[in-house]
PyMOL commands that place a pseudoatom at each C-alpha (Angstrom):
pseudoatom trace, name=CA, resn=MET, resi=1, chain=A, elem=C, hetatm=0, pos=[-90.217, 66.459, 23.998]
pseudoatom trace, name=CA, resn=ILE, resi=2, chain=A, elem=C, hetatm=0, pos=[-91.819, 63.663, 21.944]
pseudoatom trace, name=CA, resn=ALA, resi=3, chain=A, elem=C, hetatm=0, pos=[-89.958, 61.816, 18.964]
pseudoatom trace, name=CA, resn=ALA, resi=4, chain=A, elem=C, hetatm=0, pos=[-92.489, 60.595, 16.269]
pseudoatom trace, name=CA, resn=ARG, resi=5, chain=A, elem=C, hetatm=0, pos=[-92.001, 58.980, 13.118]
pseudoatom trace, name=CA, resn=ASP, resi=6, chain=A, elem=C, hetatm=0, pos=[-94.980, 61.000, 11.475]
pseudoatom trace, name=CA, resn=LEU, resi=7, chain=A, elem=C, hetatm=0, pos=[-94.693, 64.616, 12.389]
pseudoatom trace, name=CA, resn=GLU, resi=8, chain=A, elem=C, hetatm=0, pos=[-97.869, 65.834, 10.673]
pseudoatom trace, name=CA, resn=ALA, resi=9, chain=A, elem=C, hetatm=0, pos=[-100.108, 63.174, 12.230]
pseudoatom trace, name=CA, resn=THR, resi=10, chain=A, elem=C, hetatm=0, pos=[-98.642, 63.630, 15.780]
pseudoatom trace, name=CA, resn=VAL, resi=11, chain=A, elem=C, hetatm=0, pos=[-99.161, 67.417, 15.415]
pseudoatom trace, name=CA, resn=ALA, resi=12, chain=A, elem=C, hetatm=0, pos=[-102.667, 67.023, 14.137]
pseudoatom trace, name=CA, resn=ARG, resi=13, chain=A, elem=C, hetatm=0, pos=[-103.644, 64.810, 17.128]
pseudoatom trace, name=CA, resn=LEU, resi=14, chain=A, elem=C, hetatm=0, pos=[-102.121, 67.308, 19.693]
pseudoatom trace, name=CA, resn=ARG, resi=15, chain=A, elem=C, hetatm=0, pos=[-103.974, 70.210, 18.147]
pseudoatom trace, name=CA, resn=THR, resi=16, chain=A, elem=C, hetatm=0, pos=[-107.338, 68.376, 17.759]
pseudoatom trace, name=CA, resn=GLU, resi=17, chain=A, elem=C, hetatm=0, pos=[-107.050, 66.774, 21.243]
pseudoatom trace, name=CA, resn=LEU, resi=18, chain=A, elem=C, hetatm=0, pos=[-105.693, 69.676, 23.148]
pseudoatom trace, name=CA, resn=GLY, resi=19, chain=A, elem=C, hetatm=0, pos=[-106.706, 72.563, 21.259]
pseudoatom trace, name=CA, resn=LEU, resi=20, chain=A, elem=C, hetatm=0, pos=[-103.440, 73.782, 20.611]
pseudoatom trace, name=CA, resn=GLY, resi=21, chain=A, elem=C, hetatm=0, pos=[-102.345, 76.828, 18.305]
pseudoatom trace, name=CA, resn=GLU, resi=22, chain=A, elem=C, hetatm=0, pos=[-100.089, 76.881, 15.332]
pseudoatom trace, name=CA, resn=PRO, resi=23, chain=A, elem=C, hetatm=0, pos=[-96.694, 75.304, 15.973]
pseudoatom trace, name=CA, resn=PHE, resi=24, chain=A, elem=C, hetatm=0, pos=[-93.473, 76.851, 15.105]
pseudoatom trace, name=CA, resn=ASN, resi=25, chain=A, elem=C, hetatm=0, pos=[-91.288, 74.897, 12.793]
pseudoatom trace, name=CA, resn=ASP, resi=26, chain=A, elem=C, hetatm=0, pos=[-87.559, 75.735, 13.483]
pseudoatom trace, name=CA, resn=PRO, resi=27, chain=A, elem=C, hetatm=0, pos=[-85.257, 74.969, 10.478]
pseudoatom trace, name=CA, resn=ALA, resi=28, chain=A, elem=C, hetatm=0, pos=[-82.300, 75.056, 12.792]
pseudoatom trace, name=CA, resn=VAL, resi=29, chain=A, elem=C, hetatm=0, pos=[-83.135, 71.557, 13.953]
pseudoatom trace, name=CA, resn=GLY, resi=30, chain=A, elem=C, hetatm=0, pos=[-81.866, 70.264, 10.704]
pseudoatom trace, name=CA, resn=TYR, resi=31, chain=A, elem=C, hetatm=0, pos=[-78.555, 70.238, 12.151]
pseudoatom trace, name=CA, resn=PHE, resi=32, chain=A, elem=C, hetatm=0, pos=[-79.662, 67.347, 14.201]
pseudoatom trace, name=CA, resn=GLY, resi=33, chain=A, elem=C, hetatm=0, pos=[-81.237, 65.491, 11.196]
pseudoatom trace, name=CA, resn=LEU, resi=34, chain=A, elem=C, hetatm=0, pos=[-84.646, 66.540, 12.501]
pseudoatom trace, name=CA, resn=ARG, resi=35, chain=A, elem=C, hetatm=0, pos=[-88.157, 68.427, 11.681]
pseudoatom trace, name=CA, resn=ASN, resi=36, chain=A, elem=C, hetatm=0, pos=[-89.956, 69.897, 14.502]
pseudoatom trace, name=CA, resn=ALA, resi=37, chain=A, elem=C, hetatm=0, pos=[-93.049, 71.479, 15.844]
pseudoatom trace, name=CA, resn=VAL, resi=38, chain=A, elem=C, hetatm=0, pos=[-93.100, 73.619, 18.964]
pseudoatom trace, name=CA, resn=PHE, resi=39, chain=A, elem=C, hetatm=0, pos=[-96.283, 74.488, 20.809]
pseudoatom trace, name=CA, resn=ALA, resi=40, chain=A, elem=C, hetatm=0, pos=[-96.459, 77.148, 23.253]
pseudoatom trace, name=CA, resn=LEU, resi=41, chain=A, elem=C, hetatm=0, pos=[-98.376, 76.309, 26.361]
pseudoatom trace, name=CA, resn=GLY, resi=42, chain=A, elem=C, hetatm=0, pos=[-98.623, 79.423, 28.692]
pseudoatom trace, name=CA, resn=ASP, resi=43, chain=A, elem=C, hetatm=0, pos=[-94.978, 80.092, 29.328]
pseudoatom trace, name=CA, resn=THR, resi=44, chain=A, elem=C, hetatm=0, pos=[-93.958, 76.410, 28.724]
pseudoatom trace, name=CA, resn=PHE, resi=45, chain=A, elem=C, hetatm=0, pos=[-93.507, 74.469, 25.523]
pseudoatom trace, name=CA, resn=LEU, resi=46, chain=A, elem=C, hetatm=0, pos=[-94.272, 71.018, 24.079]
pseudoatom trace, name=CA, resn=GLU, resi=47, chain=A, elem=C, hetatm=0, pos=[-92.012, 69.942, 21.106]
pseudoatom trace, name=CA, resn=VAL, resi=48, chain=A, elem=C, hetatm=0, pos=[-92.286, 67.118, 18.725]
pseudoatom trace, name=CA, resn=VAL, resi=49, chain=A, elem=C, hetatm=0, pos=[-89.323, 65.973, 16.586]
pseudoatom trace, name=CA, resn=SER, resi=50, chain=A, elem=C, hetatm=0, pos=[-89.086, 63.667, 13.522]
pseudoatom trace, name=CA, resn=PRO, resi=51, chain=A, elem=C, hetatm=0, pos=[-86.047, 62.472, 11.997]
pseudoatom trace, name=CA, resn=VAL, resi=52, chain=A, elem=C, hetatm=0, pos=[-85.117, 63.096, 8.341]
pseudoatom trace, name=CA, resn=ARG, resi=53, chain=A, elem=C, hetatm=0, pos=[-81.875, 61.230, 8.348]
pseudoatom trace, name=CA, resn=SER, resi=54, chain=A, elem=C, hetatm=0, pos=[-81.327, 57.654, 9.261]
pseudoatom trace, name=CA, resn=ASP, resi=55, chain=A, elem=C, hetatm=0, pos=[-78.225, 58.520, 11.402]
pseudoatom trace, name=CA, resn=ALA, resi=56, chain=A, elem=C, hetatm=0, pos=[-80.055, 60.895, 13.605]
pseudoatom trace, name=CA, resn=ALA, resi=57, chain=A, elem=C, hetatm=0, pos=[-80.285, 60.185, 17.314]
pseudoatom trace, name=CA, resn=ALA, resi=58, chain=A, elem=C, hetatm=0, pos=[-83.970, 60.228, 17.254]
pseudoatom trace, name=CA, resn=ALA, resi=59, chain=A, elem=C, hetatm=0, pos=[-84.128, 57.851, 14.456]
pseudoatom trace, name=CA, resn=ARG, resi=60, chain=A, elem=C, hetatm=0, pos=[-81.893, 55.427, 16.230]
pseudoatom trace, name=CA, resn=LEU, resi=61, chain=A, elem=C, hetatm=0, pos=[-84.093, 55.902, 19.383]
pseudoatom trace, name=CA, resn=LEU, resi=62, chain=A, elem=C, hetatm=0, pos=[-87.250, 55.059, 17.520]
pseudoatom trace, name=CA, resn=GLY, resi=63, chain=A, elem=C, hetatm=0, pos=[-85.717, 52.011, 16.087]
pseudoatom trace, name=CA, resn=ARG, resi=64, chain=A, elem=C, hetatm=0, pos=[-84.628, 50.778, 19.581]
pseudoatom trace, name=CA, resn=ARG, resi=65, chain=A, elem=C, hetatm=0, pos=[-88.205, 51.481, 20.959]
pseudoatom trace, name=CA, resn=GLY, resi=66, chain=A, elem=C, hetatm=0, pos=[-90.084, 50.211, 18.081]
pseudoatom trace, name=CA, resn=GLY, resi=67, chain=A, elem=C, hetatm=0, pos=[-92.171, 53.286, 17.781]
pseudoatom trace, name=CA, resn=ASP, resi=68, chain=A, elem=C, hetatm=0, pos=[-92.925, 57.035, 18.951]
pseudoatom trace, name=CA, resn=CYS, resi=69, chain=A, elem=C, hetatm=0, pos=[-91.557, 57.771, 22.496]
pseudoatom trace, name=CA, resn=GLY, resi=70, chain=A, elem=C, hetatm=0, pos=[-90.293, 60.416, 24.860]
pseudoatom trace, name=CA, resn=TYR, resi=71, chain=A, elem=C, hetatm=0, pos=[-87.088, 61.958, 23.708]
pseudoatom trace, name=CA, resn=MET, resi=72, chain=A, elem=C, hetatm=0, pos=[-85.734, 64.992, 25.548]
pseudoatom trace, name=CA, resn=VAL, resi=73, chain=A, elem=C, hetatm=0, pos=[-86.489, 66.907, 28.752]
pseudoatom trace, name=CA, resn=MET, resi=74, chain=A, elem=C, hetatm=0, pos=[-85.711, 70.782, 28.540]
pseudoatom trace, name=CA, resn=VAL, resi=75, chain=A, elem=C, hetatm=0, pos=[-85.041, 72.599, 31.708]
pseudoatom trace, name=CA, resn=GLN, resi=76, chain=A, elem=C, hetatm=0, pos=[-84.479, 76.294, 32.272]
pseudoatom trace, name=CA, resn=ILE, resi=77, chain=A, elem=C, hetatm=0, pos=[-81.988, 77.149, 34.829]
pseudoatom trace, name=CA, resn=ASP, resi=78, chain=A, elem=C, hetatm=0, pos=[-80.348, 80.353, 36.284]
pseudoatom trace, name=CA, resn=ASP, resi=79, chain=A, elem=C, hetatm=0, pos=[-76.553, 79.338, 36.183]
pseudoatom trace, name=CA, resn=LEU, resi=80, chain=A, elem=C, hetatm=0, pos=[-75.710, 77.290, 33.162]
pseudoatom trace, name=CA, resn=GLY, resi=81, chain=A, elem=C, hetatm=0, pos=[-71.993, 77.457, 33.925]
pseudoatom trace, name=CA, resn=GLY, resi=82, chain=A, elem=C, hetatm=0, pos=[-72.391, 75.940, 37.391]
pseudoatom trace, name=CA, resn=ALA, resi=83, chain=A, elem=C, hetatm=0, pos=[-74.664, 73.086, 36.022]
pseudoatom trace, name=CA, resn=ARG, resi=84, chain=A, elem=C, hetatm=0, pos=[-72.022, 72.316, 33.123]
pseudoatom trace, name=CA, resn=ARG, resi=85, chain=A, elem=C, hetatm=0, pos=[-69.264, 72.141, 35.899]
pseudoatom trace, name=CA, resn=ARG, resi=86, chain=A, elem=C, hetatm=0, pos=[-71.464, 69.688, 38.060]
pseudoatom trace, name=CA, resn=ALA, resi=87, chain=A, elem=C, hetatm=0, pos=[-71.984, 67.661, 34.887]
pseudoatom trace, name=CA, resn=GLU, resi=88, chain=A, elem=C, hetatm=0, pos=[-68.272, 67.446, 34.137]
pseudoatom trace, name=CA, resn=ALA, resi=89, chain=A, elem=C, hetatm=0, pos=[-67.466, 66.458, 37.742]
pseudoatom trace, name=CA, resn=LEU, resi=90, chain=A, elem=C, hetatm=0, pos=[-69.853, 63.509, 37.360]
pseudoatom trace, name=CA, resn=GLY, resi=91, chain=A, elem=C, hetatm=0, pos=[-68.500, 62.388, 34.117]
pseudoatom trace, name=CA, resn=VAL, resi=92, chain=A, elem=C, hetatm=0, pos=[-71.600, 63.352, 32.247]
pseudoatom trace, name=CA, resn=ARG, resi=93, chain=A, elem=C, hetatm=0, pos=[-70.587, 64.156, 28.685]
pseudoatom trace, name=CA, resn=THR, resi=94, chain=A, elem=C, hetatm=0, pos=[-71.950, 67.157, 26.575]
pseudoatom trace, name=CA, resn=VAL, resi=95, chain=A, elem=C, hetatm=0, pos=[-73.303, 66.334, 23.116]
pseudoatom trace, name=CA, resn=PHE, resi=96, chain=A, elem=C, hetatm=0, pos=[-74.290, 69.757, 21.984]
pseudoatom trace, name=CA, resn=GLU, resi=97, chain=A, elem=C, hetatm=0, pos=[-73.741, 73.215, 23.161]
pseudoatom trace, name=CA, resn=VAL, resi=98, chain=A, elem=C, hetatm=0, pos=[-74.518, 76.731, 21.945]
pseudoatom trace, name=CA, resn=SER, resi=99, chain=A, elem=C, hetatm=0, pos=[-73.971, 80.226, 23.244]
pseudoatom trace, name=CA, resn=LEU, resi=100, chain=A, elem=C, hetatm=0, pos=[-75.949, 83.097, 21.821]
pseudoatom trace, name=CA, resn=PRO, resi=101, chain=A, elem=C, hetatm=0, pos=[-76.707, 86.585, 22.890]
pseudoatom trace, name=CA, resn=ASP, resi=102, chain=A, elem=C, hetatm=0, pos=[-80.241, 85.492, 24.130]
pseudoatom trace, name=CA, resn=ILE, resi=103, chain=A, elem=C, hetatm=0, pos=[-79.629, 81.971, 25.164]
pseudoatom trace, name=CA, resn=GLY, resi=104, chain=A, elem=C, hetatm=0, pos=[-76.930, 79.396, 26.217]
pseudoatom trace, name=CA, resn=GLU, resi=105, chain=A, elem=C, hetatm=0, pos=[-77.763, 75.734, 26.083]
pseudoatom trace, name=CA, resn=VAL, resi=106, chain=A, elem=C, hetatm=0, pos=[-76.238, 72.445, 26.512]
pseudoatom trace, name=CA, resn=HIS, resi=107, chain=A, elem=C, hetatm=0, pos=[-77.561, 68.957, 25.798]
pseudoatom trace, name=CA, resn=LEU, resi=108, chain=A, elem=C, hetatm=0, pos=[-76.240, 66.064, 28.141]
pseudoatom trace, name=CA, resn=HIS, resi=109, chain=A, elem=C, hetatm=0, pos=[-75.650, 62.443, 27.029]
pseudoatom trace, name=CA, resn=PRO, resi=110, chain=A, elem=C, hetatm=0, pos=[-78.496, 60.052, 27.721]
pseudoatom trace, name=CA, resn=ALA, resi=111, chain=A, elem=C, hetatm=0, pos=[-76.176, 57.192, 28.320]
pseudoatom trace, name=CA, resn=ASP, resi=112, chain=A, elem=C, hetatm=0, pos=[-74.352, 59.057, 31.169]
pseudoatom trace, name=CA, resn=LEU, resi=113, chain=A, elem=C, hetatm=0, pos=[-77.665, 60.195, 32.781]
pseudoatom trace, name=CA, resn=ARG, resi=114, chain=A, elem=C, hetatm=0, pos=[-80.225, 57.422, 31.615]
pseudoatom trace, name=CA, resn=GLY, resi=115, chain=A, elem=C, hetatm=0, pos=[-83.786, 58.193, 31.067]
pseudoatom trace, name=CA, resn=ALA, resi=116, chain=A, elem=C, hetatm=0, pos=[-83.651, 60.941, 28.425]
pseudoatom trace, name=CA, resn=ILE, resi=117, chain=A, elem=C, hetatm=0, pos=[-81.533, 63.715, 27.013]
pseudoatom trace, name=CA, resn=MET, resi=118, chain=A, elem=C, hetatm=0, pos=[-81.291, 66.483, 29.399]
pseudoatom trace, name=CA, resn=SER, resi=119, chain=A, elem=C, hetatm=0, pos=[-81.197, 70.063, 27.647]
pseudoatom trace, name=CA, resn=LEU, resi=120, chain=A, elem=C, hetatm=0, pos=[-80.388, 72.941, 30.139]
pseudoatom trace, name=CA, resn=SER, resi=121, chain=A, elem=C, hetatm=0, pos=[-81.171, 76.485, 29.070]
pseudoatom trace, name=CA, resn=GLU, resi=122, chain=A, elem=C, hetatm=0, pos=[-80.319, 79.859, 30.439]
pseudoatom trace, name=CA, resn=PRO, resi=123, chain=A, elem=C, hetatm=0, pos=[-82.262, 82.341, 28.463]
pseudoatom trace, name=CA, resn=ASN, resi=124, chain=A, elem=C, hetatm=0, pos=[-81.620, 85.996, 28.608]
pseudoatom trace, name=CA, resn=PRO, resi=125, chain=A, elem=C, hetatm=0, pos=[-83.873, 87.559, 29.484]
pseudoatom trace, name=CA, resn=ALA, resi=126, chain=A, elem=C, hetatm=0, pos=[-85.280, 84.674, 31.594]
pseudoatom trace, name=CA, resn=GLU, resi=127, chain=A, elem=C, hetatm=0, pos=[-88.768, 85.084, 30.265]
pseudoatom trace, name=CA, resn=SER, resi=128, chain=A, elem=C, hetatm=0, pos=[-87.711, 84.864, 26.650]
pseudoatom trace, name=CA, resn=TRP, resi=129, chain=A, elem=C, hetatm=0, pos=[-87.404, 81.623, 24.708]
pseudoatom trace, name=CA, resn=ARG, resi=130, chain=A, elem=C, hetatm=0, pos=[-85.793, 81.632, 21.250]
pseudoatom trace, name=CA, resn=TRP, resi=131, chain=A, elem=C, hetatm=0, pos=[-86.724, 78.179, 20.240]
pseudoatom trace, name=CA, resn=GLY, resi=132, chain=A, elem=C, hetatm=0, pos=[-90.455, 78.882, 20.701]
pseudoatom trace, name=CA, resn=GLY, resi=133, chain=A, elem=C, hetatm=0, pos=[-90.111, 81.127, 17.432]
pseudoatom trace, name=CA, resn=PRO, resi=134, chain=A, elem=C, hetatm=0, pos=[-91.218, 84.642, 16.812]
pseudoatom trace, name=CA, resn=ASP, resi=135, chain=A, elem=C, hetatm=0, pos=[-94.149, 85.996, 18.658]
pseudoatom trace, name=CA, resn=TRP, resi=136, chain=A, elem=C, hetatm=0, pos=[-94.662, 82.770, 20.504]
pseudoatom trace, name=CA, resn=GLU, resi=137, chain=A, elem=C, hetatm=0, pos=[-96.712, 84.442, 23.370]
pseudoatom trace, name=CA, resn=GLN, resi=138, chain=A, elem=C, hetatm=0, pos=[-99.248, 85.415, 20.826]
pseudoatom trace, name=CA, resn=ARG, resi=139, chain=A, elem=C, hetatm=0, pos=[-99.735, 81.639, 19.689]
pseudoatom trace, name=CA, resn=ALA, resi=140, chain=A, elem=C, hetatm=0, pos=[-99.596, 80.226, 23.331]
pseudoatom trace, name=CA, resn=VAL, resi=141, chain=A, elem=C, hetatm=0, pos=[-102.702, 78.521, 24.668]
pseudoatom trace, name=CA, resn=PRO, resi=142, chain=A, elem=C, hetatm=0, pos=[-103.257, 80.672, 27.786]
pseudoatom trace, name=CA, resn=ASP, resi=143, chain=A, elem=C, hetatm=0, pos=[-105.215, 78.219, 29.968]
pseudoatom trace, name=CA, resn=MET, resi=144, chain=A, elem=C, hetatm=0, pos=[-102.749, 75.233, 29.803]
pseudoatom trace, name=CA, resn=ARG, resi=145, chain=A, elem=C, hetatm=0, pos=[-99.076, 74.670, 30.679]
pseudoatom trace, name=CA, resn=LEU, resi=146, chain=A, elem=C, hetatm=0, pos=[-96.680, 71.846, 31.027]
pseudoatom trace, name=CA, resn=ALA, resi=147, chain=A, elem=C, hetatm=0, pos=[-96.499, 70.867, 34.720]
pseudoatom trace, name=CA, resn=GLY, resi=148, chain=A, elem=C, hetatm=0, pos=[-94.114, 67.992, 34.968]
pseudoatom trace, name=CA, resn=VAL, resi=149, chain=A, elem=C, hetatm=0, pos=[-92.713, 64.914, 33.376]
pseudoatom trace, name=CA, resn=THR, resi=150, chain=A, elem=C, hetatm=0, pos=[-92.290, 61.279, 34.496]
pseudoatom trace, name=CA, resn=ILE, resi=151, chain=A, elem=C, hetatm=0, pos=[-89.160, 59.284, 33.715]
pseudoatom trace, name=CA, resn=SER, resi=152, chain=A, elem=C, hetatm=0, pos=[-89.068, 55.573, 34.183]
pseudoatom trace, name=CA, resn=VAL, resi=153, chain=A, elem=C, hetatm=0, pos=[-85.728, 53.903, 34.737]
pseudoatom trace, name=CA, resn=ASP, resi=154, chain=A, elem=C, hetatm=0, pos=[-84.530, 50.783, 36.622]
pseudoatom trace, name=CA, resn=ASP, resi=155, chain=A, elem=C, hetatm=0, pos=[-82.989, 52.718, 39.491]
pseudoatom trace, name=CA, resn=PRO, resi=156, chain=A, elem=C, hetatm=0, pos=[-85.056, 55.761, 39.918]
pseudoatom trace, name=CA, resn=GLU, resi=157, chain=A, elem=C, hetatm=0, pos=[-83.453, 56.846, 43.160]
pseudoatom trace, name=CA, resn=GLN, resi=158, chain=A, elem=C, hetatm=0, pos=[-79.917, 56.905, 41.707]
pseudoatom trace, name=CA, resn=VAL, resi=159, chain=A, elem=C, hetatm=0, pos=[-80.814, 58.316, 38.420]
pseudoatom trace, name=CA, resn=GLY, resi=160, chain=A, elem=C, hetatm=0, pos=[-83.012, 61.005, 40.018]
pseudoatom trace, name=CA, resn=SER, resi=161, chain=A, elem=C, hetatm=0, pos=[-80.286, 62.035, 42.308]
pseudoatom trace, name=CA, resn=ARG, resi=162, chain=A, elem=C, hetatm=0, pos=[-77.925, 62.541, 39.493]
pseudoatom trace, name=CA, resn=TRP, resi=163, chain=A, elem=C, hetatm=0, pos=[-80.361, 64.682, 37.415]
pseudoatom trace, name=CA, resn=ARG, resi=164, chain=A, elem=C, hetatm=0, pos=[-81.124, 66.722, 40.456]
pseudoatom trace, name=CA, resn=GLU, resi=165, chain=A, elem=C, hetatm=0, pos=[-77.385, 67.284, 41.384]
pseudoatom trace, name=CA, resn=ILE, resi=166, chain=A, elem=C, hetatm=0, pos=[-76.605, 68.690, 37.903]
pseudoatom trace, name=CA, resn=ILE, resi=167, chain=A, elem=C, hetatm=0, pos=[-79.714, 70.872, 37.677]
pseudoatom trace, name=CA, resn=GLY, resi=168, chain=A, elem=C, hetatm=0, pos=[-78.831, 72.144, 41.127]
pseudoatom trace, name=CA, resn=GLY, resi=169, chain=A, elem=C, hetatm=0, pos=[-82.154, 71.590, 42.928]
pseudoatom trace, name=CA, resn=ASP, resi=170, chain=A, elem=C, hetatm=0, pos=[-85.448, 69.641, 42.579]
pseudoatom trace, name=CA, resn=PRO, resi=171, chain=A, elem=C, hetatm=0, pos=[-87.509, 71.047, 39.696]
pseudoatom trace, name=CA, resn=HIS, resi=172, chain=A, elem=C, hetatm=0, pos=[-91.293, 70.791, 40.591]
pseudoatom trace, name=CA, resn=GLY, resi=173, chain=A, elem=C, hetatm=0, pos=[-92.803, 68.186, 38.425]
pseudoatom trace, name=CA, resn=LEU, resi=174, chain=A, elem=C, hetatm=0, pos=[-89.784, 65.941, 37.525]
pseudoatom trace, name=CA, resn=ARG, resi=175, chain=A, elem=C, hetatm=0, pos=[-90.688, 62.517, 38.752]
pseudoatom trace, name=CA, resn=PHE, resi=176, chain=A, elem=C, hetatm=0, pos=[-88.676, 59.150, 38.559]
pseudoatom trace, name=CA, resn=THR, resi=177, chain=A, elem=C, hetatm=0, pos=[-90.403, 55.850, 38.750]
pseudoatom trace, name=CA, resn=ALA, resi=178, chain=A, elem=C, hetatm=0, pos=[-89.122, 52.147, 38.578]
pseudoatom trace, name=CA, resn=ASP, resi=179, chain=A, elem=C, hetatm=0, pos=[-89.255, 49.991, 35.445]
pseudoatom trace, name=CA, resn=LEU, resi=180, chain=A, elem=C, hetatm=0, pos=[-86.508, 47.452, 34.531]
pseudoatom trace, name=CA, resn=ASN, resi=181, chain=A, elem=C, hetatm=0, pos=[-87.150, 48.001, 30.807]
pseudoatom trace, name=CA, resn=GLU, resi=182, chain=A, elem=C, hetatm=0, pos=[-86.121, 51.807, 31.306]
pseudoatom trace, name=CA, resn=PRO, resi=183, chain=A, elem=C, hetatm=0, pos=[-88.627, 53.042, 28.829]
pseudoatom trace, name=CA, resn=GLY, resi=184, chain=A, elem=C, hetatm=0, pos=[-87.480, 56.711, 29.702]
pseudoatom trace, name=CA, resn=LEU, resi=185, chain=A, elem=C, hetatm=0, pos=[-89.791, 59.711, 29.249]
pseudoatom trace, name=CA, resn=VAL, resi=186, chain=A, elem=C, hetatm=0, pos=[-93.121, 58.075, 29.654]
pseudoatom trace, name=CA, resn=GLU, resi=187, chain=A, elem=C, hetatm=0, pos=[-95.595, 60.716, 30.869]
pseudoatom trace, name=CA, resn=ILE, resi=188, chain=A, elem=C, hetatm=0, pos=[-96.059, 64.657, 30.594]
pseudoatom trace, name=CA, resn=ALA, resi=189, chain=A, elem=C, hetatm=0, pos=[-98.231, 66.320, 33.118]
pseudoatom trace, name=CA, resn=LEU, resi=190, chain=A, elem=C, hetatm=0, pos=[-100.294, 69.171, 31.716]
pseudoatom trace, name=CA, resn=ALA, resi=191, chain=A, elem=C, hetatm=0, pos=[-102.067, 71.767, 34.017]
pseudoatom trace, name=CA, resn=ALA, resi=192, chain=A, elem=C, hetatm=0, pos=[-105.293, 72.677, 32.235]
pseudoatom trace, name=CA, resn=GLY, resi=193, chain=A, elem=C, hetatm=0, pos=[-107.630, 75.712, 33.094]
pseudoatom trace, name=CA, resn=ASP, resi=194, chain=A, elem=C, hetatm=0, pos=[-110.746, 73.590, 32.666]
pseudoatom trace, name=CA, resn=GLY, resi=195, chain=A, elem=C, hetatm=0, pos=[-109.591, 71.014, 35.282]
pseudoatom trace, name=CA, resn=PRO, resi=196, chain=A, elem=C, hetatm=0, pos=[-108.814, 67.202, 35.089]
pseudoatom trace, name=CA, resn=ARG, resi=197, chain=A, elem=C, hetatm=0, pos=[-109.851, 65.226, 32.213]
pseudoatom trace, name=CA, resn=ALA, resi=198, chain=A, elem=C, hetatm=0, pos=[-109.246, 61.769, 30.926]
pseudoatom trace, name=CA, resn=PRO, resi=199, chain=A, elem=C, hetatm=0, pos=[-105.414, 61.032, 30.028]
pseudoatom trace, name=CA, resn=LEU, resi=200, chain=A, elem=C, hetatm=0, pos=[-104.337, 60.562, 26.463]
pseudoatom trace, name=CA, resn=GLU, resi=201, chain=A, elem=C, hetatm=0, pos=[-101.610, 58.786, 24.833]
pseudoatom trace, name=CA, resn=ILE, resi=202, chain=A, elem=C, hetatm=0, pos=[-100.017, 60.556, 21.960]
pseudoatom trace, name=CA, resn=GLY, resi=203, chain=A, elem=C, hetatm=0, pos=[-96.551, 59.966, 20.349]
pseudoatom trace, name=CA, resn=GLY, resi=204, chain=A, elem=C, hetatm=0, pos=[-95.989, 57.055, 22.559]
pseudoatom trace, name=CA, resn=VAL, resi=205, chain=A, elem=C, hetatm=0, pos=[-96.445, 59.300, 25.784]
pseudoatom trace, name=CA, resn=ARG, resi=206, chain=A, elem=C, hetatm=0, pos=[-99.065, 59.547, 28.272]
pseudoatom trace, name=CA, resn=LEU, resi=207, chain=A, elem=C, hetatm=0, pos=[-100.483, 62.945, 28.658]
pseudoatom trace, name=CA, resn=ALA, resi=208, chain=A, elem=C, hetatm=0, pos=[-102.012, 63.371, 32.144]
pseudoatom trace, name=CA, resn=PHE, resi=209, chain=A, elem=C, hetatm=0, pos=[-104.179, 66.389, 33.090]
pseudoatom trace, name=CA, resn=SER, resi=210, chain=A, elem=C, hetatm=0, pos=[-104.711, 68.501, 36.389]
pseudoatom trace, name=CA, resn=ARG, resi=211, chain=A, elem=C, hetatm=0, pos=[-106.055, 71.750, 37.458]
for i in range(1, 211): cmd.bond("trace and resi %d" % i, "trace and resi %d" % (i + 1))
show_as sticks, trace
zoom trace
């Protein structure tokens, strides 16, 4: 997930540069003081959020970083209850939780994890995704999907170990690299059907491509 000061401009660049379809705008993110745009890429999603309140967590992050940046990593898992228990055992705080008939989700505190907000979701059925909006399958770009993310922190081994312990495994494409300034989510990897292309920087995040 990307946090951007200008939602429309960032969405326009993503659509132009990546050939993405119409995004879904979820009014429910107003709860967090945000507007958003959610793109479906195959069976994965790329979301951009923009604050509408100065007290929103995304607004504070944009201020600290001095501009657009990576914000959240959303991971689908099979056992949300187990992940919550592992997070609690490590002293990681929950900042948001919701339980609905078709999805359960928690957001974990970035100060306890470092790098980014971790969102863990257990949709029911597993192939559904409420936050993608109605008929997201019809809006999805079929030949592109999100293949991974890179998070930069000053101690990637320790931080990566904590993330993997809570998730309950080593998700494919989740990478941690060293940077003393801890810029957090710095790269999103995209697998494209037309093969590798030159990387882009949009919303303060590097977009890297592979087949």
